[in-house]
N, C-alpha and C positions, 0 to 999 in steps of 0.2 A: 566394497562399497556398492550400496544398492541404488540403481537409477531411479531418480524421482520422475514421475509423470508431470507434464507441463500444468500450469495452473489453469484452472478453468476461466473463461472470459469474465464471469462475474468476480472472481477473485482479482483478476487483473484490474477490473474497474474500481475495487476498493483500494488497490495499490496506487492507482492513478489519482484517486481522491485524496489519499494520504500525502502524495507527491505535490499536488496542487494546493495543499494546506501547509506549505513550507516545509514539508518532508518529516515532520515530527508531532507527535501528539502525546497527551497524558491520558492516564486512566482516571474515570471519576469514581464516585462512590458506588455506581451501579455496574462497574467494570466495562464501561463503554470508552472508546477512544475519542477525546474531545480535542479541539483546538481552539486557539485564539482566547482573547479576553472574554468573549461571550460564551465560551465552552461549548460551542457547537459540536454535536456529535458527528462522527464519520459513520456512514452506513456500514454495517456488517456484525454479524453475531461473533461471539467468542470463538467458537469453534473454527470459523473461518479465519479469523485472525491467527489462530494457533498454527493452522496449516500454512498460511503466508510465512509466519515465523520460522517453521519447521523447515521450509524451503531456503531460508537464508535471506528473504528479501527485506525483512525487517528485523531489528535488534532493539533490545533495551539498554539504556545507558542514562545514568543520572535522573532516574525516575521517569524518563520518557521512552516512548516508542519512536525509533529513528529508522527511516528508510536506509537500507545499506547501499554499497556500490553495486551490488548484483541487482538490487531493487530498482535502483535509478536506471540501470541498462534495460531492464524489463520493461520499465515505464517508457523509456525512450523508443523501444521497439515497438510497444503497443500504440503509442501516439503517432509514430512514423506510419504505421498502417492505417490510421484513420485519416490521414491527410491525403487529399486528392489534388493533383496538380491541374490547373486551369489550361486548357489548350486552345488555342486561337486559330 
């Protein structure tokens, strides 16, 4: 098995956007990931999403792209790194 390099920060930001959009999205006719009734696109190009999928952070099911357990763990780790505790 080949070890995969960690995702760049920009790709983790795309994964966080997907997570904050209920964790699933659909492809529109322009091959963009879109969410909600307004079909709002999630930032990121197709090549970047393929890399995220190849790492196992996102998978396809039922015509949707869904964040996986591995993806949720990566998002939690990323968000935990952004939170700063207040000190009094």
